[in-house]
PyMOL commands that place a pseudoatom at each C-alpha (Angstrom):
pseudoatom trace, name=CA, resn=MET, resi=1, chain=A, elem=C, hetatm=0, pos=[-12.552, -42.751, 1.006]
pseudoatom trace, name=CA, resn=LYS, resi=2, chain=A, elem=C, hetatm=0, pos=[-12.055, -40.374, 3.906]
pseudoatom trace, name=CA, resn=LYS, resi=3, chain=A, elem=C, hetatm=0, pos=[-12.352, -36.648, 3.173]
pseudoatom trace, name=CA, resn=ARG, resi=4, chain=A, elem=C, hetatm=0, pos=[-9.598, -34.380, 4.367]
pseudoatom trace, name=CA, resn=PRO, resi=5, chain=A, elem=C, hetatm=0, pos=[-10.713, -31.445, 6.501]
pseudoatom trace, name=CA, resn=ILE, resi=6, chain=A, elem=C, hetatm=0, pos=[-10.496, -28.034, 4.851]
pseudoatom trace, name=CA, resn=GLN, resi=7, chain=A, elem=C, hetatm=0, pos=[-7.894, -25.870, 6.511]
pseudoatom trace, name=CA, resn=ARG, resi=8, chain=A, elem=C, hetatm=0, pos=[-8.358, -22.145, 6.703]
pseudoatom trace, name=CA, resn=GLY, resi=9, chain=A, elem=C, hetatm=0, pos=[-5.694, -19.682, 5.615]
pseudoatom trace, name=CA, resn=ARG, resi=10, chain=A, elem=C, hetatm=0, pos=[-2.907, -19.784, 3.089]
pseudoatom trace, name=CA, resn=PRO, resi=11, chain=A, elem=C, hetatm=0, pos=[-1.138, -23.001, 2.102]
pseudoatom trace, name=CA, resn=THR, resi=12, chain=A, elem=C, hetatm=0, pos=[2.142, -23.579, 3.897]
pseudoatom trace, name=CA, resn=GLY, resi=13, chain=A, elem=C, hetatm=0, pos=[4.894, -21.461, 2.384]
pseudoatom trace, name=CA, resn=ALA, resi=14, chain=A, elem=C, hetatm=0, pos=[2.525, -19.205, 0.418]
pseudoatom trace, name=CA, resn=THR, resi=15, chain=A, elem=C, hetatm=0, pos=[2.924, -15.478, 0.747]
pseudoatom trace, name=CA, resn=THR, resi=16, chain=A, elem=C, hetatm=0, pos=[1.159, -12.438, -0.618]
pseudoatom trace, name=CA, resn=TYR, resi=17, chain=A, elem=C, hetatm=0, pos=[3.803, -9.981, 0.541]
pseudoatom trace, name=CA, resn=GLU, resi=18, chain=A, elem=C, hetatm=0, pos=[6.386, -8.768, -1.936]
pseudoatom trace, name=CA, resn=ALA, resi=19, chain=A, elem=C, hetatm=0, pos=[8.754, -6.172, -0.547]
pseudoatom trace, name=CA, resn=GLU, resi=20, chain=A, elem=C, hetatm=0, pos=[9.683, -4.282, -3.729]
pseudoatom trace, name=CA, resn=PRO, resi=21, chain=A, elem=C, hetatm=0, pos=[6.151, -3.338, -4.867]
pseudoatom trace, name=CA, resn=ALA, resi=22, chain=A, elem=C, hetatm=0, pos=[5.149, -2.524, -1.287]
pseudoatom trace, name=CA, resn=ARG, resi=23, chain=A, elem=C, hetatm=0, pos=[8.173, -0.260, -0.864]
pseudoatom trace, name=CA, resn=ALA, resi=24, chain=A, elem=C, hetatm=0, pos=[7.610, 1.432, -4.245]
pseudoatom trace, name=CA, resn=PHE, resi=25, chain=A, elem=C, hetatm=0, pos=[3.943, 2.093, -3.448]
pseudoatom trace, name=CA, resn=GLY, resi=26, chain=A, elem=C, hetatm=0, pos=[4.845, 3.494, -0.030]
pseudoatom trace, name=CA, resn=GLU, resi=27, chain=A, elem=C, hetatm=0, pos=[7.420, 5.812, -1.585]
pseudoatom trace, name=CA, resn=ALA, resi=28, chain=A, elem=C, hetatm=0, pos=[4.836, 7.011, -4.109]
pseudoatom trace, name=CA, resn=VAL, resi=29, chain=A, elem=C, hetatm=0, pos=[2.322, 7.763, -1.348]
pseudoatom trace, name=CA, resn=ARG, resi=30, chain=A, elem=C, hetatm=0, pos=[4.892, 9.554, 0.807]
pseudoatom trace, name=CA, resn=ALA, resi=31, chain=A, elem=C, hetatm=0, pos=[6.169, 11.629, -2.142]
pseudoatom trace, name=CA, resn=LEU, resi=32, chain=A, elem=C, hetatm=0, pos=[2.673, 12.756, -3.128]
pseudoatom trace, name=CA, resn=ARG, resi=33, chain=A, elem=C, hetatm=0, pos=[1.702, 13.415, 0.496]
pseudoatom trace, name=CA, resn=THR, resi=34, chain=A, elem=C, hetatm=0, pos=[4.756, 15.580, 1.183]
pseudoatom trace, name=CA, resn=GLU, resi=35, chain=A, elem=C, hetatm=0, pos=[4.448, 17.323, -2.188]
pseudoatom trace, name=CA, resn=ARG, resi=36, chain=A, elem=C, hetatm=0, pos=[0.941, 18.367, -1.174]
pseudoatom trace, name=CA, resn=GLY, resi=37, chain=A, elem=C, hetatm=0, pos=[2.027, 19.367, 2.323]
pseudoatom trace, name=CA, resn=VAL, resi=38, chain=A, elem=C, hetatm=0, pos=[-0.241, 16.889, 4.111]
pseudoatom trace, name=CA, resn=ALA, resi=39, chain=A, elem=C, hetatm=0, pos=[0.843, 15.448, 7.451]
pseudoatom trace, name=CA, resn=GLN, resi=40, chain=A, elem=C, hetatm=0, pos=[0.773, 11.666, 7.805]
pseudoatom trace, name=CA, resn=GLU, resi=41, chain=A, elem=C, hetatm=0, pos=[-1.755, 11.891, 10.634]
pseudoatom trace, name=CA, resn=THR, resi=42, chain=A, elem=C, hetatm=0, pos=[-4.017, 14.119, 8.529]
pseudoatom trace, name=CA, resn=LEU, resi=43, chain=A, elem=C, hetatm=0, pos=[-3.835, 11.738, 5.578]
pseudoatom trace, name=CA, resn=ALA, resi=44, chain=A, elem=C, hetatm=0, pos=[-4.630, 8.791, 7.839]
pseudoatom trace, name=CA, resn=HIS, resi=45, chain=A, elem=C, hetatm=0, pos=[-7.677, 10.633, 9.165]
pseudoatom trace, name=CA, resn=LEU, resi=46, chain=A, elem=C, hetatm=0, pos=[-8.859, 11.566, 5.655]
pseudoatom trace, name=CA, resn=ALA, resi=47, chain=A, elem=C, hetatm=0, pos=[-8.362, 7.983, 4.435]
pseudoatom trace, name=CA, resn=ASP, resi=48, chain=A, elem=C, hetatm=0, pos=[-10.036, 6.574, 7.573]
pseudoatom trace, name=CA, resn=VAL, resi=49, chain=A, elem=C, hetatm=0, pos=[-7.092, 4.344, 8.531]
pseudoatom trace, name=CA, resn=GLU, resi=50, chain=A, elem=C, hetatm=0, pos=[-4.886, 4.158, 11.607]
pseudoatom trace, name=CA, resn=ARG, resi=51, chain=A, elem=C, hetatm=0, pos=[-1.846, 6.433, 11.424]
pseudoatom trace, name=CA, resn=SER, resi=52, chain=A, elem=C, hetatm=0, pos=[0.461, 3.577, 12.406]
pseudoatom trace, name=CA, resn=HIS, resi=53, chain=A, elem=C, hetatm=0, pos=[-0.898, 1.424, 9.571]
pseudoatom trace, name=CA, resn=LEU, resi=54, chain=A, elem=C, hetatm=0, pos=[-0.392, 4.250, 7.064]
pseudoatom trace, name=CA, resn=GLY, resi=55, chain=A, elem=C, hetatm=0, pos=[3.166, 4.618, 8.344]
pseudoatom trace, name=CA, resn=LYS, resi=56, chain=A, elem=C, hetatm=0, pos=[3.810, 0.920, 7.733]
pseudoatom trace, name=CA, resn=VAL, resi=57, chain=A, elem=C, hetatm=0, pos=[2.389, 1.246, 4.215]
pseudoatom trace, name=CA, resn=GLU, resi=58, chain=A, elem=C, hetatm=0, pos=[4.639, 4.256, 3.515]
pseudoatom trace, name=CA, resn=ARG, resi=59, chain=A, elem=C, hetatm=0, pos=[7.693, 2.334, 4.775]
pseudoatom trace, name=CA, resn=GLY, resi=60, chain=A, elem=C, hetatm=0, pos=[6.768, -0.675, 2.622]
pseudoatom trace, name=CA, resn=GLU, resi=61, chain=A, elem=C, hetatm=0, pos=[6.190, -2.911, 5.620]
pseudoatom trace, name=CA, resn=HIS, resi=62, chain=A, elem=C, hetatm=0, pos=[2.583, -3.703, 4.668]
pseudoatom trace, name=CA, resn=MET, resi=63, chain=A, elem=C, hetatm=0, pos=[1.126, -4.568, 1.277]
pseudoatom trace, name=CA, resn=PRO, resi=64, chain=A, elem=C, hetatm=0, pos=[-1.993, -2.397, 0.866]
pseudoatom trace, name=CA, resn=THR, resi=65, chain=A, elem=C, hetatm=0, pos=[-5.292, -3.886, -0.244]
pseudoatom trace, name=CA, resn=LEU, resi=66, chain=A, elem=C, hetatm=0, pos=[-7.210, -2.499, -3.192]
pseudoatom trace, name=CA, resn=ALA, resi=67, chain=A, elem=C, hetatm=0, pos=[-9.668, -0.870, -0.794]
pseudoatom trace, name=CA, resn=LEU, resi=68, chain=A, elem=C, hetatm=0, pos=[-6.815, 0.881, 1.030]
pseudoatom trace, name=CA, resn=ILE, resi=69, chain=A, elem=C, hetatm=0, pos=[-5.239, 2.051, -2.241]
pseudoatom trace, name=CA, resn=LEU, resi=70, chain=A, elem=C, hetatm=0, pos=[-8.567, 3.606, -3.236]
pseudoatom trace, name=CA, resn=LYS, resi=71, chain=A, elem=C, hetatm=0, pos=[-8.987, 5.270, 0.186]
pseudoatom trace, name=CA, resn=ILE, resi=72, chain=A, elem=C, hetatm=0, pos=[-5.483, 6.749, 0.071]
pseudoatom trace, name=CA, resn=ALA, resi=73, chain=A, elem=C, hetatm=0, pos=[-5.946, 8.002, -3.489]
pseudoatom trace, name=CA, resn=ARG, resi=74, chain=A, elem=C, hetatm=0, pos=[-9.260, 9.645, -2.602]
pseudoatom trace, name=CA, resn=ALA, resi=75, chain=A, elem=C, hetatm=0, pos=[-7.706, 11.273, 0.490]
pseudoatom trace, name=CA, resn=LEU, resi=76, chain=A, elem=C, hetatm=0, pos=[-4.829, 12.606, -1.656]
pseudoatom trace, name=CA, resn=GLU, resi=77, chain=A, elem=C, hetatm=0, pos=[-7.348, 13.844, -4.238]
pseudoatom trace, name=CA, resn=CYS, resi=78, chain=A, elem=C, hetatm=0, pos=[-5.752, 11.855, -7.049]
pseudoatom trace, name=CA, resn=SER, resi=79, chain=A, elem=C, hetatm=0, pos=[-6.645, 8.747, -8.977]
pseudoatom trace, name=CA, resn=SER, resi=80, chain=A, elem=C, hetatm=0, pos=[-5.481, 5.311, -7.963]
pseudoatom trace, name=CA, resn=ALA, resi=81, chain=A, elem=C, hetatm=0, pos=[-4.095, 5.059, -11.513]
pseudoatom trace, name=CA, resn=GLU, resi=82, chain=A, elem=C, hetatm=0, pos=[-1.796, 8.010, -10.775]
pseudoatom trace, name=CA, resn=LEU, resi=83, chain=A, elem=C, hetatm=0, pos=[-0.500, 6.295, -7.628]
pseudoatom trace, name=CA, resn=MET, resi=84, chain=A, elem=C, hetatm=0, pos=[0.004, 3.009, -9.457]
pseudoatom trace, name=CA, resn=ALA, resi=85, chain=A, elem=C, hetatm=0, pos=[1.779, 4.701, -12.392]
pseudoatom trace, name=CA, resn=ASP, resi=86, chain=A, elem=C, hetatm=0, pos=[4.200, 6.340, -9.941]
pseudoatom trace, name=CA, resn=THR, resi=87, chain=A, elem=C, hetatm=0, pos=[4.684, 2.956, -8.243]
pseudoatom trace, name=CA, resn=GLU, resi=88, chain=A, elem=C, hetatm=0, pos=[5.490, 1.357, -11.610]
pseudoatom trace, name=CA, resn=ARG, resi=89, chain=A, elem=C, hetatm=0, pos=[7.994, 4.135, -12.403]
pseudoatom trace, name=CA, resn=ARG, resi=90, chain=A, elem=C, hetatm=0, pos=[9.705, 3.527, -9.068]
pseudoatom trace, name=CA, resn=LEU, resi=91, chain=A, elem=C, hetatm=0, pos=[9.878, -0.221, -9.739]
pseudoatom trace, name=CA, resn=ALA, resi=92, chain=A, elem=C, hetatm=0, pos=[11.396, 0.392, -13.177]
pseudoatom trace, name=CA, resn=ASN, resi=93, chain=A, elem=C, hetatm=0, pos=[13.917, 2.954, -11.799]
pseudoatom trace, name=CA, resn=PRO, resi=94, chain=A, elem=C, hetatm=0, pos=[14.761, 1.966, -8.210]
pseudoatom trace, name=CA, resn=GLU, resi=95, chain=A, elem=C, hetatm=0, pos=[17.392, 4.735, -7.957]
pseudoatom trace, name=CA, resn=SER, resi=96, chain=A, elem=C, hetatm=0, pos=[14.927, 7.597, -8.567]
for i in range(1, 96): cmd.bond("trace and resi %d" % i, "trace and resi %d" % (i + 1))
show_as sticks, trace
zoom trace
């Protein structure tokens, strides 16, 4: 029996990006950042990420990794649980 070669990457049609949670998380980050009076560029520097990438996260264009969530939370001087709770509130109440 001939073995099939292992293909790298995701299976065809698989996706890890879901727009609603990404958008809700981005809104939570932006709200906390503006509430604290921190510029996006400053937050990006504190979190050690590119400003353009942080902008895409805030707009919900990129799904953040766990490592990025932790970096952003630390830079905002809050817990990742606080960010995730706000994200969950935004998912439950999309109008708010």
